[in-house]
C-alpha positions in Angstrom: 76.7 111.4 94.6 74.9 110.0 97.8 77.3 108.5 100.9 76.2 105.4 102.3 75.1 106.5 106.0 77.9 105.3 107.8 80.2 108.1 105.9 77.8 110.8 106.7 78.4 112.5 110.3 79.3 109.2 111.4 80.1 108.3 115.2 83.3 106.4 114.2 84.8 103.5 116.1 87.1 104.2 119.4 89.7 102.3 117.4 89.5 105.0 115.1 88.8 108.1 117.2 92.8 109.0 117.6 93.9 112.3 119.2 97.0 113.2 120.6 97.3 110.9 123.4 99.3 107.8 123.4 96.3 105.5 124.6 94.0 106.7 121.6 97.0 105.5 119.4 97.4 102.3 121.2 94.3 101.6 120.4 94.4 102.0 116.6 97.4 100.1 116.5 95.8 97.3 118.6 93.3 97.1 116.0 95.1 97.3 112.8 98.1 94.8 113.7 96.1 92.4 116.3 92.3 92.3 116.0 92.9 92.8 111.9 95.6 92.5 109.9 95.1 95.7 108.1 98.9 97.1 108.4 101.0 94.0 108.0 99.0 93.2 105.1 99.2 96.4 103.7 102.8 96.8 104.4 103.2 93.3 102.3 101.5 94.7 99.4 103.6 98.2 99.7 106.8 95.8 99.7 105.8 94.0 96.4 109.0 94.8 94.0 106.4 95.4 91.1 105.7 98.9 92.7 108.0 101.0 90.6 110.0 103.7 91.7 111.8 107.3 90.3 114.6 109.2 91.2 112.4 112.4 92.2 110.2 110.1 94.2 106.5 109.0 93.9 103.4 110.7 94.5 100.4 108.6 95.7 96.5 109.4 95.6 95.0 107.2 98.9 91.5 107.2 98.0 89.2 106.3 101.0 92.2 106.9 103.4 90.1 106.8 106.6 92.3 108.3 109.4 94.9 108.0 106.9 97.2 105.5 108.9 97.7 103.4 105.6 98.7 107.2 104.1 101.3 107.9 106.8 102.5 104.4 106.6 103.3 105.5 102.8 104.8 108.9 103.7 107.6 106.7 105.9 109.0 105.0 102.8 111.4 107.0 100.9 110.6 106.2 98.0 107.3 108.6 98.1 107.3 112.1 98.0 103.8 112.7 98.5 100.3 111.3 99.6 97.4 112.7 98.9 94.7 111.5 101.3 91.2 111.7 100.0 88.4 110.6 102.5 84.7 111.7 102.5 84.1 111.2 106.4 84.8 114.2 108.5 84.9 112.5 111.1 87.8 110.3 110.2 89.8 113.0 108.4 89.7 114.9 111.6 91.8 112.3 113.1 94.2 112.2 110.2 96.7 114.5 111.4 97.0 112.8 114.9 97.5 109.8 113.4 100.5 111.1 111.1 102.0 112.6 114.4 102.0 109.4 116.0 103.5 107.5 113.1 106.0 110.2 112.9 105.1 110.9 109.1 106.7 113.8 107.6 104.2 116.3 107.4 105.3 117.6 104.6 104.5 114.6 102.6 100.9 114.6 103.4 98.0 116.6 101.7 94.6 116.0 103.6 91.5 116.3 100.9 87.7 115.9 101.4 86.9 113.8 98.5 85.1 110.9 97.3 85.4 107.9 94.6 83.4 110.3 92.3 85.2 113.4 93.3 88.9 112.7 94.7 89.7 116.7 94.2 93.1 115.6 93.6 95.0 118.6 91.8 97.8 116.8 90.0 98.6 113.6 88.1 100.0 110.5 90.5 102.2 107.5 90.0 100.1 105.2 92.5 96.4 105.0 93.3 96.0 103.2 96.4 92.6 101.8 97.5 93.2 100.2 100.8 90.1 98.5 101.8 88.0 101.1 100.3 87.2 99.8 96.7 84.2 97.2 98.3 82.3 100.3 99.6 82.2 101.6 96.1 78.4 101.3 94.7 78.5 99.1 91.6 77.0 102.1 89.8 79.7 104.3 90.7 82.7 102.0 89.8 82.6 103.7 86.0 83.3 107.2 87.5 85.7 106.3 90.3 87.9 104.6 87.3 87.4 107.3 84.8 88.8 109.4 87.9 91.7 106.9 88.0 92.4 106.9 84.7 92.5 110.6 84.8 95.2 110.5 87.8 97.6 108.3 86.2 100.5 110.1 85.0 102.2 107.3 82.6 101.7 104.0 81.4 104.2 102.9 83.7 101.5 104.3 86.7 99.4 101.8 88.8 96.7 101.0 91.2 97.2 99.2 94.0 94.4 97.3 96.1 94.8 95.9 98.8 93.3 94.5 102.5 90.1 93.0 99.9 88.6 89.8 99.6 86.4 88.2 97.0 84.4 84.9 97.5 84.2 81.9 95.6 81.9 78.8 94.4 81.6 77.5 97.7 80.1 80.9 98.7 77.4 80.3 95.7 76.6 76.8 97.1 76.2 78.1 100.8 73.8 80.8 99.2 71.7 78.7 97.3 71.3 76.3 100.5 70.3 79.2 101.9 67.7 80.0 99.4 66.3 76.7 99.2 65.8 76.6 102.9 64.2 79.8 103.0 62.0 79.7 100.1 58.7 79.2 101.9 58.7 82.0 103.4 60.7 84.2 100.8 62.4 86.4 103.0 65.9 85.1 101.7 67.4 86.8 98.2 70.0 84.6 96.0 71.9 87.6 95.3 74.0 89.8 97.8 73.3 93.0 97.8 75.4 95.9 99.2 74.8 96.6 102.7 73.0 99.9 102.7 74.6 101.3 105.9 78.3 100.6 104.9 77.9 100.0 101.2 79.9 97.0 101.8 79.9 94.7 98.5 80.5 90.9 98.4 82.2 90.3 94.8 82.9 87.2 93.1 86.7 87.1 91.4 84.7 86.6 88.2 83.3 89.8 88.9 85.7 91.8 90.0 87.9 90.7 86.6 84.5 92.1 84.3 84.9 95.5 86.1 88.7 95.6 85.3 88.3 94.4 82.0 85.3 96.7 81.1 87.6 99.7 82.8 90.7 98.8 80.8 93.1 97.5 83.3 95.3 94.5 83.4 95.1 92.7 87.0 97.5 90.7 89.0 96.4 89.1 92.1 98.3 88.1 95.3 96.3 86.0 97.6 97.0 85.9 100.9 97.2 83.1 103.7 95.3 83.2 106.7 92.4 85.6 107.8 92.5 89.2 107.4 90.7 89.5 110.6 91.4 87.8 113.7 88.2 86.2 114.7 87.2 83.0 117.2 88.3 80.0 115.8 84.8 78.6 115.2 84.9 81.6 112.1 88.1 81.0 110.6 87.2 77.4 108.7 84.1 79.5 107.1 86.7 82.5 105.9 89.1 79.9 104.5 86.0 78.0 102.6 84.0 81.0 101.3 86.7 84.0 101.3 90.1 84.9 99.4 92.0 87.9 101.0 94.5 89.5 98.4 95.9 92.5 97.2 95.9 93.1 93.5 98.1 95.3 91.1 96.3 97.2 88.0 97.8 98.3 85.1 96.3 100.2 82.3 96.3 98.2 79.4 98.2 99.3 75.9 
């Protein structure tokens, strides 16, 4: 497997570079609560009644966990007894201990793992696989391996996958692309398709493309669209986001 350049010895943004100082944590919290709405959107997904619990507590694999703020939020919940923090970026993973400490997450609940979509390296079965703002970084060619790993990780038929802080585009986005293609057709510098960004691996996917992926990989999916934008942008961009993008979280179950 080849990681995209963003996650190979990357220089992470200042808002992710958390250490033991309160200032660094304040920068992270500003980013995930105000600059973006990552944290409240993630907490809304976690509060969904469809996420089951069991007396002995849930085991979670947080794949593509970044600096582990989402893992820390999950570790604070009493119904969760262990979170595997899976992340390929060593520079992000190096911040994870400090992030967990700032959140006050129980350290004994967290297991930090150098892992990827293709090799998550989680040593046991889990009740929930969480992908928070990460599946859009997964190359199409790696999707089958990712879901093979997910199927192998899930403990039972009640186990599930939680996708959060994600988005899909709609037919208005297609119209925009076609008009752009017509405009730039004479010099042929515009591609009608939307390839993944080569630096970050970010994919722009339509809902029907996601449906096809989940169907092919043997999962039933329930989408829960979110009101408003995921990121707080200038007002001039907000109309565009509302028109072309839908932000959502989704719960996936293995089909019978």
